[in-house]
Each structure stands twice: as C-alpha cells, then as structure tokens.
C-alpha positions in Angstrom: 0.1 0.1 0.1 1.2 3.5 -0.8 1.5 5.9 2.1 -1.0 9.0 1.8 1.6 11.1 2.9 5.3 12.0 2.0 7.4 9.6 4.0 10.8 11.8 3.2 9.4 14.5 5.2 9.4 12.5 8.1 12.4 12.8 10.6 14.9 10.1 11.0 15.4 10.8 15.0 13.6 9.3 17.6 9.9 10.3 18.8 6.2 9.7 18.6 3.8 9.3 16.0 0.2 9.8 15.6 -2.0 8.4 12.9 -5.1 10.0 11.9 -8.1 8.8 9.9 -9.9 10.7 7.2 -11.8 12.9 9.9 -8.6 14.0 11.4 -9.1 11.9 14.6 -6.1 10.0 16.1 -6.2 6.2 15.6 -2.9 5.0 16.9 0.0 6.5 18.8 3.4 4.9 18.6 7.0 5.8 19.4 10.2 4.6 17.5 13.9 5.3 17.4 13.7 6.1 13.9 10.3 7.6 13.1 10.7 7.5 9.2 11.9 3.7 9.4 9.0 2.7 11.7 6.3 4.7 9.9 7.4 3.3 6.6 7.5 -0.4 7.9 3.6 0.1 8.0 3.4 0.8 4.2 6.1 -1.7 3.0 4.7 -5.0 3.6 1.6 -6.9 3.8 0.6 -7.4 7.2 -0.6 -11.1 8.4 -2.2 -9.5 11.9 -6.0 -8.6 10.6 -5.8 -5.6 13.4 -2.8 -3.8 11.7 -4.0 -4.5 8.4 -7.2 -2.7 8.9 -5.2 0.1 11.1 -3.1 0.8 7.8 -6.2 0.9 5.8 -7.5 3.8 7.7 -4.5 5.8 7.9 -4.7 9.2 6.1 -2.2 11.6 7.6 0.4 11.7 10.5 1.8 14.0 13.1 5.1 13.5 14.6 
C-alpha cells in the first residue's frame, strides 16, 4: 500500500507518531527510535495481523 503522505518528510530521529483517519481523529499512537523507518514499515509489507492491516487501511495522515 502506498502511504497517503510523503514519507521522506518524516524525521529519522527518535520520537512519537500519531496516525489520523479521514476525519482527522487520532487512531494510533506509537514511538520509535527512527520515525521514518518505523512509519515506512507499515506501508512496505502485507500484514498478516488483521488488526494491523485494518489500521493501515484507515491511515490518512500523521503527526510526529
């Protein structure tokens, strides 16, 4: 799945990320040592876990 935002604009530094749905509500909050690497991982593979796959389908934007 293609990310609905530009992954290259996300920092490679540690921090928190907040995924938003189509209406701008936060649907997931996470943390990572490398934000770009972690966020990219959601869009670079098929997820066997149904919960994660459904989450990715609803992501429309991100706050860091």
